[in-house]
N, CA, C and O atoms as a Tinker XYZ file with bonds, in Angstrom:
   408  protein
     1  N     14.243000  -88.514000  -23.082000    73     2
     2  CA    14.228000  -87.736000  -24.299000    64     1     3
     3  C     15.607000  -87.724000  -24.965000    63     2     4     5
     4  O     15.709000  -87.836000  -26.187000    81     3
     5  N     16.671000  -87.588000  -24.157000    73     3     6
     6  CA    18.013000  -87.575000  -24.725000    64     5     7
     7  C     18.368000  -88.915000  -25.352000    63     6     8     9
     8  O     19.042000  -88.969000  -26.380000    81     7
     9  N     17.919000  -89.975000  -24.740000    73     7    10
    10  CA    18.177000  -91.302000  -25.295000    64     9    11
    11  C     17.521000  -91.427000  -26.659000    63    10    12    13
    12  O     18.100000  -92.016000  -27.571000    81    11
    13  N     16.335000  -90.888000  -26.810000    73    11    14
    14  CA    15.621000  -90.923000  -28.086000    64    13    15
    15  C     16.371000  -90.103000  -29.137000    63    14    16    17
    16  O     16.506000  -90.540000  -30.280000    81    15
    17  N     16.858000  -88.923000  -28.762000    73    15    18
    18  CA    17.620000  -88.095000  -29.698000    64    17    19
    19  C     18.910000  -88.811000  -30.119000    63    18    20    21
    20  O     19.298000  -88.770000  -31.286000    81    19
    21  N     19.563000  -89.464000  -29.161000    73    19    22
    22  CA    20.786000  -90.206000  -29.462000    64    21    23
    23  C     20.506000  -91.306000  -30.482000    63    22    24    25
    24  O     21.247000  -91.478000  -31.450000    81    23
    25  N     19.421000  -92.049000  -30.247000    73    23    26
    26  CA    19.070000  -93.134000  -31.157000    64    25    27
    27  C     18.728000  -92.603000  -32.544000    63    26    28    29
    28  O     19.076000  -93.215000  -33.555000    81    27
    29  N     18.053000  -91.473000  -32.585000    73    27    30
    30  CA    17.686000  -90.898000  -33.876000    64    29    31
    31  C     18.913000  -90.355000  -34.625000    63    30    32    33
    32  O     18.941000  -90.365000  -35.856000    81    31
    33  N     19.915000  -89.884000  -33.892000    73    31    34
    34  CA    21.100000  -89.297000  -34.515000    64    33    35
    35  C     22.178000  -90.315000  -34.853000    63    34    36    37
    36  O     23.137000  -89.972000  -35.544000    81    35
    37  N     22.056000  -91.537000  -34.399000    73    35    38
    38  CA    23.065000  -92.555000  -34.683000    64    37    39
    39  C     23.254000  -92.766000  -36.185000    63    38    40    41
    40  O     24.400000  -92.815000  -36.633000    81    39
    41  N     22.202000  -92.892000  -36.983000    73    39    42
    42  CA    22.428000  -93.027000  -38.428000    64    41    43
    43  C     23.123000  -91.792000  -39.020000    63    42    44    45
    44  O     23.920000  -91.906000  -39.952000    81    43
    45  N     22.816000  -90.632000  -38.475000    73    43    46
    46  CA    23.454000  -89.413000  -38.946000    64    45    47
    47  C     24.953000  -89.428000  -38.635000    63    46    48    49
    48  O     25.763000  -89.027000  -39.470000    81    47
    49  N     25.318000  -89.884000  -37.452000    73    47    50
    50  CA    26.737000  -90.001000  -37.093000    64    49    51
    51  C     27.456000  -90.984000  -38.006000    63    50    52    53
    52  O     28.578000  -90.740000  -38.451000    81    51
    53  N     26.791000  -92.089000  -38.273000    73    51    54
    54  CA    27.387000  -93.094000  -39.160000    64    53    55
    55  C     27.587000  -92.506000  -40.547000    63    54    56    57
    56  O     28.618000  -92.733000  -41.181000    81    55
    57  N     26.617000  -91.763000  -41.011000    73    55    58
    58  CA    26.719000  -91.150000  -42.344000    64    57    59
    59  C     27.851000  -90.114000  -42.375000    63    58    60    61
    60  O     28.591000  -90.030000  -43.355000    81    59
    61  N     27.982000  -89.331000  -41.301000    73    59    62
    62  CA    29.057000  -88.336000  -41.231000    64    61    63
    63  C     30.417000  -89.032000  -41.248000    63    62    64    65
    64  O     31.331000  -88.584000  -41.940000    81    63
    65  N     30.557000  -90.113000  -40.501000    73    63    66
    66  CA    31.830000  -90.860000  -40.490000    64    65    67
    67  C     32.134000  -91.432000  -41.872000    63    66    68    69
    68  O     33.276000  -91.406000  -42.331000    81    67
    69  N     31.101000  -91.945000  -42.524000    73    67    70
    70  CA    31.283000  -92.480000  -43.876000    64    69    71
    71  C     31.740000  -91.381000  -44.825000    63    70    72    73
    72  O     32.649000  -91.591000  -45.629000    81    71
    73  N     31.120000  -90.218000  -44.737000    73    71    74
    74  CA    31.500000  -89.094000  -45.597000    64    73    75
    75  C     32.920000  -88.624000  -45.288000    63    74    76    77
    76  O     33.670000  -88.287000  -46.205000    81    75
    77  N     33.294000  -88.597000  -44.024000    73    75    78
    78  CA    34.661000  -88.212000  -43.660000    64    77    79
    79  C     35.670000  -89.202000  -44.226000    63    78    80    81
    80  O     36.730000  -88.806000  -44.710000    81    79
    81  N     35.340000  -90.484000  -44.166000    73    79    82
    82  CA    36.241000  -91.504000  -44.719000    64    81    83
    83  C     36.373000  -91.348000  -46.230000    63    82    84    85
    84  O     37.462000  -91.502000  -46.782000    81    83
    85  N     35.264000  -91.041000  -46.895000    73    83    86
    86  CA    35.308000  -90.841000  -48.349000    64    85    87
    87  C     36.132000  -89.610000  -48.711000    63    86    88    89
    88  O     36.890000  -89.631000  -49.681000    81    87
    89  N     35.987000  -88.541000  -47.936000    73    87    90
    90  CA    36.776000  -87.334000  -48.186000    64    89    91
    91  C     38.263000  -87.640000  -48.027000    63    90    92    93
    92  O     39.079000  -87.212000  -48.843000    81    91
    93  N     38.607000  -88.368000  -46.991000    73    91    94
    94  CA    40.007000  -88.728000  -46.773000    64    93    95
    95  C     40.537000  -89.572000  -47.930000    63    94    96    97
    96  O     41.663000  -89.371000  -48.387000    81    95
    97  N     39.730000  -90.508000  -48.397000    73    95    98
    98  CA    40.128000  -91.340000  -49.535000    64    97    99
    99  C     40.341000  -90.484000  -50.780000    63    98   100   101
   100  O     41.320000  -90.668000  -51.502000    81    99
   101  N     39.428000  -89.553000  -51.029000    73    99   102
   102  CA    39.574000  -88.669000  -52.190000    64   101   103
   103  C     40.820000  -87.787000  -52.068000    63   102   104   105
   104  O     41.513000  -87.563000  -53.060000    81   103
   105  N     41.108000  -87.292000  -50.883000    73   103   106
   106  CA    42.322000  -86.492000  -50.685000    64   105   107
   107  C     43.569000  -87.313000  -50.994000    63   106   108   109
   108  O     44.506000  -86.816000  -51.618000    81   107
   109  N     43.577000  -88.569000  -50.555000    73   107   110
   110  CA    44.720000  -89.447000  -50.849000    64   109   111
   111  C     44.854000  -89.706000  -52.340000    63   110   112   113
   112  O     45.963000  -89.728000  -52.875000    81   111
   113  N     43.727000  -89.904000  -53.008000    73   111   114
   114  CA    43.767000  -90.143000  -54.454000    64   113   115
   115  C     44.262000  -88.913000  -55.196000    63   114   116   117
   116  O     45.028000  -89.032000  -56.153000    81   115
   117  N     43.829000  -87.726000  -54.762000    73   115   118
   118  CA    44.288000  -86.492000  -55.394000    64   117   119
   119  C     45.791000  -86.332000  -55.207000    63   118   120   121
   120  O     46.499000  -85.981000  -56.151000    81   119
   121  N     46.283000  -86.585000  -54.001000    73   119   122
   122  CA    47.728000  -86.514000  -53.751000    64   121   123
   123  C     48.494000  -87.469000  -54.658000    63   122   124   125
   124  O     49.533000  -87.116000  -55.216000    81   123
   125  N     47.970000  -88.679000  -54.799000    73   123   126
   126  CA    48.616000  -89.682000  -55.660000    64   125   127
   127  C     48.616000  -89.211000  -57.122000    63   126   128   129
   128  O     49.632000  -89.318000  -57.809000    81   127
   129  N     47.485000  -88.695000  -57.590000    73   127   130
   130  CA    47.410000  -88.222000  -58.974000    64   129   131
   131  C     48.344000  -87.042000  -59.215000    63   130   132   133
   132  O     48.994000  -86.970000  -60.258000    81   131
   133  N     48.417000  -86.122000  -58.267000    73   131   134
   134  CA    49.331000  -84.993000  -58.417000    64   133   135
   135  C     50.773000  -85.465000  -58.475000    63   134   136   137
   136  O     51.567000  -84.935000  -59.253000    81   135
   137  N     51.121000  -86.453000  -57.664000    73   135   138
   138  CA    52.471000  -87.013000  -57.691000    64   137   139
   139  C     52.752000  -87.682000  -59.031000    63   138   140   141
   140  O     53.839000  -87.534000  -59.591000    81   139
   141  N     51.774000  -88.412000  -59.539000    73   139   142
   142  CA    51.944000  -89.087000  -60.828000    64   141   143
   143  C     52.114000  -88.087000  -61.960000    63   142   144   145
   144  O     52.946000  -88.283000  -62.845000    81   143
   145  N     51.336000  -87.029000  -61.934000    73   143   146
   146  CA    51.446000  -85.993000  -62.964000    64   145   147
   147  C     52.808000  -85.326000  -62.895000    63   146   148   149
   148  O     53.445000  -85.108000  -63.926000    81   147
   149  N     53.258000  -85.002000  -61.706000    73   147   150
   150  CA    54.555000  -84.353000  -61.534000    64   149   151
   151  C     55.685000  -85.252000  -62.022000    63   150   152   153
   152  O     56.645000  -84.778000  -62.630000    81   151
   153  N     55.569000  -86.544000  -61.757000    73   151   154
   154  CA    56.609000  -87.486000  -62.169000    64   153   155
   155  C     56.648000  -87.678000  -63.682000    63   154   156   157
   156  O     57.706000  -87.951000  -64.249000    81   155
   157  N     55.494000  -87.536000  -64.336000    73   155   158
   158  CA    55.449000  -87.768000  -65.777000    64   157   159
   159  C     55.680000  -86.495000  -66.582000    63   158   160   161
   160  O     55.756000  -86.544000  -67.810000    81   159
   161  N     55.791000  -85.377000  -65.914000    73   159   162
   162  CA    55.980000  -84.101000  -66.589000    64   161   163
   163  C     57.397000  -84.001000  -67.132000    63   162   164   165
   164  O     58.355000  -84.428000  -66.488000    81   163
   165  N     57.516000  -83.434000  -68.318000    73   163   166
   166  CA    58.837000  -83.242000  -68.916000    64   165   167
   167  C     59.252000  -81.798000  -68.715000    63   166   168   169
   168  O     58.424000  -80.909000  -68.915000    81   167
   169  N     60.437000  -81.526000  -68.348000    73   167   170
   170  CA    61.449000  -82.485000  -67.940000    64   169   171
   171  C     61.324000  -82.838000  -66.467000    63   170   172   173
   172  O     60.983000  -81.997000  -65.636000    81   171
   173  N     61.605000  -84.083000  -66.166000    73   171   174
   174  CA    61.634000  -84.482000  -64.761000    64   173   175
   175  C     62.890000  -83.872000  -64.128000    63   174   176   177
   176  O     63.725000  -83.297000  -64.825000    81   175
   177  N     63.014000  -84.000000  -62.832000    73   175   178
   178  CA    64.104000  -83.343000  -62.106000    64   177   179
   179  C     65.485000  -83.773000  -62.627000    63   178   180   181
   180  O     66.384000  -82.947000  -62.783000    81   179
   181  N     65.635000  -85.061000  -62.891000    73   179   182
   182  CA    66.930000  -85.570000  -63.366000    64   181   183
   183  C     67.265000  -85.021000  -64.753000    63   182   184   185
   184  O     68.395000  -84.600000  -65.002000    81   183
   185  N     66.288000  -85.026000  -65.645000    73   183   186
   186  CA    66.513000  -84.524000  -67.003000    64   185   187
   187  C     66.769000  -83.020000  -66.978000    63   186   188   189
   188  O     67.628000  -82.522000  -67.705000    81   187
   189  N     66.024000  -82.298000  -66.144000    73   187   190
   190  CA    66.226000  -80.856000  -66.038000    64   189   191
   191  C     67.658000  -80.553000  -65.582000    63   190   192   193
   192  O     68.296000  -79.630000  -66.088000    81   191
   193  N     68.147000  -81.329000  -64.637000    73   191   194
   194  CA    69.514000  -81.145000  -64.150000    64   193   195
   195  C     70.527000  -81.393000  -65.268000    63   194   196   197
   196  O     71.486000  -80.637000  -65.425000    81   195
   197  N     70.306000  -82.461000  -66.047000    73   195   198
   198  CA    71.204000  -82.749000  -67.174000    64   197   199
   199  C     71.154000  -81.625000  -68.206000    63   198   200   201
   200  O     72.182000  -81.226000  -68.752000    81   199
   201  N     69.943000  -81.116000  -68.467000    73   199   202
   202  CA    69.806000  -80.020000  -69.423000    64   201   203
   203  C     70.537000  -78.778000  -68.929000    63   202   204   205
   204  O     71.227000  -78.108000  -69.698000    81   203
   205  N     70.384000  -78.476000  -67.646000    73   203   206
   206  CA    71.043000  -77.293000  -67.081000    64   205   207
   207  C     72.561000  -77.404000  -67.217000    63   206   208   209
   208  O     73.236000  -76.407000  -67.477000    81   207
   209  N     73.094000  -78.598000  -67.044000    73   207   210
   210  CA    74.542000  -78.813000  -67.175000    64   209   211
   211  C     74.987000  -78.806000  -68.637000    63   210   212   213
   212  O     76.178000  -78.687000  -68.926000    81   211
   213  N     74.025000  -78.934000  -69.559000    73   211   214
   214  CA    74.360000  -79.029000  -70.980000    64   213   215
   215  C     74.213000  -77.712000  -71.731000    63   214   216   217
   216  O     74.372000  -77.686000  -72.951000    81   215
   217  N     73.914000  -76.622000  -71.036000    73   215   218
   218  CA    73.812000  -75.337000  -71.732000    64   217   219
   219  C     75.132000  -75.029000  -72.420000    63   218   220   221
   220  O     76.205000  -75.164000  -71.832000    81   219
   221  N     75.030000  -74.611000  -73.680000    73   219   222
   222  CA    76.219000  -74.326000  -74.474000    64   221   223
   223  C     76.766000  -75.537000  -75.204000    63   222   224   225
   224  O     77.731000  -75.423000  -75.960000    81   223
   225  N     76.166000  -76.686000  -74.990000    73   223   226
   226  CA    76.618000  -77.922000  -75.640000    64   225   227
   227  C     75.653000  -78.332000  -76.756000    63   226   228   229
   228  O     74.497000  -77.911000  -76.797000    81   227
   229  N     76.166000  -79.161000  -77.649000    73   227   230
   230  CA    75.374000  -79.686000  -78.757000    64   229   231
   231  C     74.513000  -80.840000  -78.269000    63   230   232   233
   232  O     74.990000  -81.718000  -77.550000    81   231
   233  N     73.249000  -80.836000  -78.660000    73   231   234
   234  CA    72.383000  -81.965000  -78.329000    64   233   235
   235  C     71.339000  -82.160000  -79.407000    63   234   236   237
   236  O     71.150000  -81.308000  -80.275000    81   235
   237  N     70.668000  -83.289000  -79.337000    73   235   238
   238  CA    69.629000  -83.637000  -80.289000    64   237   239
   239  C     68.307000  -83.768000  -79.550000    63   238   240   241
   240  O     68.224000  -84.441000  -78.522000    81   239
   241  N     67.288000  -83.127000  -80.072000    73   239   242
   242  CA    65.950000  -83.181000  -79.473000    64   241   243
   243  C     65.024000  -83.849000  -80.473000    63   242   244   245
   244  O     64.986000  -83.483000  -81.647000    81   243
   245  N     64.280000  -84.832000  -79.992000    73   243   246
   246  CA    63.279000  -85.491000  -80.827000    64   245   247
   247  C     61.924000  -84.950000  -80.390000    63   246   248   249
   248  O     61.515000  -85.107000  -79.240000    81   247
   249  N     61.240000  -84.314000  -81.328000    73   247   250
   250  CA    59.921000  -83.734000  -81.067000    64   249   251
   251  C     58.959000  -84.291000  -82.109000    63   250   252   253
   252  O     58.977000  -83.897000  -83.276000    81   251
   253  N     58.124000  -85.214000  -81.656000    73   251   254
   254  CA    57.244000  -85.890000  -82.613000    64   253   255
   255  C     58.097000  -86.698000  -83.566000    63   254   256   257
   256  O     58.841000  -87.582000  -83.142000    81   255
   257  N     57.992000  -86.397000  -84.864000    73   255   258
   258  CA    58.799000  -87.098000  -85.861000    64   257   259
   259  C     59.975000  -86.259000  -86.333000    63   258   260   261
   260  O     60.697000  -86.648000  -87.251000    81   259
   261  N     60.165000  -85.101000  -85.701000    73   259   262
   262  CA    61.256000  -84.199000  -86.087000    64   261   263
   263  C     62.491000  -84.453000  -85.234000    63   262   264   265
   264  O     62.397000  -84.737000  -84.040000    81   263
   265  N     63.619000  -84.347000  -85.858000    73   263   266
   266  CA    64.906000  -84.469000  -85.200000    64   265   267
   267  C     65.567000  -83.092000  -85.278000    63   266   268   269
   268  O     65.900000  -82.624000  -86.367000    81   267
   269  N     65.755000  -82.448000  -84.136000    73   267   270
   270  CA    66.296000  -81.096000  -84.113000    64   269   271
   271  C     67.636000  -81.144000  -83.396000    63   270   272   273
   272  O     67.724000  -81.577000  -82.247000    81   271
   273  N     68.676000  -80.697000  -84.086000    73   271   274
   274  CA    70.011000  -80.701000  -83.516000    64   273   275
   275  C     70.503000  -79.270000  -83.394000    63   274   276   277
   276  O     70.240000  -78.431000  -84.255000    81   275
   277  N     71.216000  -79.008000  -82.318000    73   275   278
   278  CA    71.757000  -77.674000  -82.148000    64   277   279
   279  C     72.399000  -77.510000  -80.789000    63   278   280   281
   280  O     72.478000  -78.444000  -79.991000    81   279
   281  N     72.856000  -76.292000  -80.550000    73   279   282
   282  CA    73.492000  -75.951000  -79.284000    64   281   283
   283  C     72.425000  -75.404000  -78.343000    63   282   284   285
   284  O     71.669000  -74.502000  -78.704000    81   283
   285  N     72.371000  -75.953000  -77.144000    73   283   286
   286  CA    71.387000  -75.513000  -76.159000    64   285   287
   287  C     71.760000  -74.130000  -75.660000    63   286   288   289
   288  O     72.828000  -73.929000  -75.083000    81   287
   289  N     70.862000  -73.175000  -75.891000    73   287   290
   290  CA    71.103000  -71.796000  -75.481000    64   289   291
   291  C     70.528000  -71.555000  -74.090000    63   290   292   293
   292  O     71.206000  -71.010000  -73.220000    81   291
   293  N     69.269000  -71.964000  -73.881000    73   291   294
   294  CA    68.665000  -71.749000  -72.563000    64   293   295
   295  C     67.484000  -72.682000  -72.360000    63   294   296   297
   296  O     66.927000  -73.251000  -73.300000    81   295
   297  N     67.127000  -72.813000  -71.086000    73   295   298
   298  CA    65.963000  -73.596000  -70.695000    64   297   299
   299  C     64.933000  -72.611000  -70.164000    63   298   300   301
   300  O     65.148000  -71.975000  -69.132000    81   299
   301  N     63.825000  -72.488000  -70.863000    73   299   302
   302  CA    62.752000  -71.598000  -70.436000    64   301   303
   303  C     61.774000  -72.381000  -69.561000    63   302   304   305
   304  O     61.955000  -73.580000  -69.350000    81   303
   305  N     60.751000  -71.717000  -69.059000    73   303   306
   306  CA    59.795000  -72.403000  -68.189000    64   305   307
   307  C     58.999000  -73.458000  -68.945000    63   306   308   309
   308  O     58.590000  -74.462000  -68.362000    81   307
   309  N     58.774000  -73.236000  -70.250000    73   307   310
   310  CA    57.973000  -74.201000  -70.994000    64   309   311
   311  C     58.601000  -74.636000  -72.307000    63   310   312   313
   312  O     57.936000  -75.251000  -73.140000    81   311
   313  N     59.874000  -74.321000  -72.496000    73   311   314
   314  CA    60.512000  -74.685000  -73.762000    64   313   315
   315  C     62.034000  -74.692000  -73.632000    63   314   316   317
   316  O     62.607000  -74.200000  -72.661000    81   315
   317  N     62.657000  -75.271000  -74.654000    73   315   318
   318  CA    64.114000  -75.239000  -74.806000    64   317   319
   319  C     64.435000  -74.308000  -75.962000    63   318   320   321
   320  O     63.672000  -74.221000  -76.924000    81   319
   321  N     65.558000  -73.615000  -75.870000    73   319   322
   322  CA    66.022000  -72.791000  -76.984000    64   321   323
   323  C     67.348000  -73.357000  -77.470000    63   322   324   325
   324  O     68.306000  -73.509000  -76.712000    81   323
   325  N     67.368000  -73.661000  -78.757000    73   323   326
   326  CA    68.584000  -74.164000  -79.400000    64   325   327
   327  C     68.970000  -73.226000  -80.525000    63   326   328   329
   328  O     68.131000  -72.518000  -81.081000    81   327
   329  N     70.246000  -73.233000  -80.850000    73   327   330
   330  CA    70.693000  -72.584000  -82.081000    64   329   331
   331  C     71.092000  -73.719000  -83.013000    63   330   332   333
   332  O     71.992000  -74.504000  -82.717000    81   331
   333  N     70.398000  -73.787000  -84.152000    73   331   334
   334  CA    70.668000  -74.891000  -85.078000    64   333   335
   335  C     71.892000  -74.581000  -85.940000    63   334   336   337
   336  O     72.544000  -73.553000  -85.759000    81   335
   337  N     72.194000  -75.479000  -86.875000    73   335   338
   338  CA    73.382000  -75.350000  -87.721000    64   337   339
   339  C     73.379000  -74.086000  -88.574000    63   338   340   341
   340  O     74.441000  -73.557000  -88.904000    81   339
   341  N     72.189000  -73.600000  -88.933000    73   339   342
   342  CA    72.114000  -72.398000  -89.776000    64   341   343
   343  C     72.157000  -71.112000  -88.948000    63   342   344   345
   344  O     72.111000  -70.014000  -89.503000    81   343
   345  N     72.244000  -71.248000  -87.615000    73   343   346
   346  CA    72.337000  -70.077000  -86.750000    64   345   347
   347  C     70.996000  -69.531000  -86.284000    63   346   348   349
   348  O     70.940000  -68.489000  -85.632000    81   347
   349  N     69.928000  -70.225000  -86.614000    73   347   350
   350  CA    68.602000  -69.771000  -86.184000    64   349   351
   351  C     68.286000  -70.279000  -84.788000    63   350   352   353
   352  O     68.655000  -71.394000  -84.420000    81   351
   353  N     67.593000  -69.442000  -84.011000    73   351   354
   354  CA    67.145000  -69.845000  -82.687000    64   353   355
   355  C     65.861000  -70.652000  -82.857000    63   354   356   357
   356  O     64.909000  -70.204000  -83.497000    81   355
   357  N     65.852000  -71.833000  -82.278000    73   355   358
   358  CA    64.698000  -72.721000  -82.369000    64   357   359
   359  C     64.155000  -72.929000  -80.958000    63   358   360   361
   360  O     64.878000  -73.360000  -80.060000    81   359
   361  N     62.881000  -72.620000  -80.779000    73   359   362
   362  CA    62.230000  -72.849000  -79.495000    64   361   363
   363  C     61.377000  -74.102000  -79.610000    63   362   364   365
   364  O     60.546000  -74.223000  -80.510000    81   363
   365  N     61.595000  -75.038000  -78.681000    73   363   366
   366  CA    60.873000  -76.308000  -78.714000    64   365   367
   367  C     60.058000  -76.422000  -77.423000    63   366   368   369
   368  O     60.634000  -76.524000  -76.340000    81   367
   369  N     58.722000  -76.407000  -77.526000    73   367   370
   370  CA    57.890000  -76.533000  -76.318000    64   369   371
   371  C     58.062000  -77.908000  -75.672000    63   370   372   373
   372  O     58.115000  -78.922000  -76.369000    81   371
   373  N     58.147000  -77.941000  -74.349000    73   371   374
   374  CA    58.329000  -79.200000  -73.624000    64   373   375
   375  C     57.291000  -80.258000  -73.964000    63   374   376   377
   376  O     57.656000  -81.424000  -74.111000    81   375
   377  N     56.001000  -79.906000  -74.096000    73   375   378
   378  CA    55.015000  -80.970000  -74.396000    64   377   379
   379  C     55.276000  -81.690000  -75.714000    63   378   380   381
   380  O     54.819000  -82.818000  -75.898000    81   379
   381  N     56.001000  -81.061000  -76.631000    73   379   382
   382  CA    56.289000  -81.695000  -77.926000    64   381   383
   383  C     57.522000  -82.587000  -77.889000    63   382   384   385
   384  O     57.721000  -83.405000  -78.786000    81   383
   385  N     58.341000  -82.441000  -76.872000    73   383   386
   386  CA    59.601000  -83.200000  -76.795000    64   385   387
   387  C     59.332000  -84.624000  -76.322000    63   386   388   389
   388  O     58.705000  -84.854000  -75.288000    81   387
   389  N     59.829000  -85.572000  -77.115000    73   387   390
   390  CA    59.675000  -86.972000  -76.729000    64   389   391
   391  C     60.986000  -87.577000  -76.214000    63   390   392   393
   392  O     60.976000  -88.549000  -75.458000    81   391
   393  N     62.128000  -86.984000  -76.636000    73   391   394
   394  CA    63.419000  -87.486000  -76.171000    64   393   395
   395  C     64.501000  -86.436000  -76.402000    63   394   396   397
   396  O     64.385000  -85.570000  -77.269000    81   395
   397  N     65.558000  -86.544000  -75.593000    73   395   398
   398  CA    66.720000  -85.669000  -75.746000    64   397   399
   399  C     67.948000  -86.554000  -75.696000    63   398   400   401
   400  O     68.088000  -87.402000  -74.815000    81   399
   401  N     68.840000  -86.344000  -76.661000    73   399   402
   402  CA    70.117000  -87.073000  -76.686000    64   401   403
   403  C     71.223000  -86.077000  -76.374000    63   402   404   405
   404  O     71.367000  -85.054000  -77.043000    81   403
   405  N     71.983000  -86.388000  -75.367000    73   403   406
   406  CA    73.052000  -85.484000  -74.921000    64   405   407
   407  C     74.358000  -85.828000  -75.592000    63   406   408
   408  O     75.372000  -85.176000  -75.341000    81   407
């Protein structure tokens, strides 16, 4: 009787192993995608470090087709704050920034 149960459960074991392998593959793909997203997020670690060192300095931010120049006041969690030539505080959301010139 046990031999019969073993034979009947063999396809089930194979299916479980296949599902486990697929889950592992999906976990690896998710890890890879999360890494890719983190690497493409602005600002990346290197740029954030440069920005942090540039507080109080003049820089140029390109956001879409706009060129914004001013003194970097602070780096917020989702934006940069500059004071432009007219003395106004300008907040620029990170997703809109395409380049920064130091």
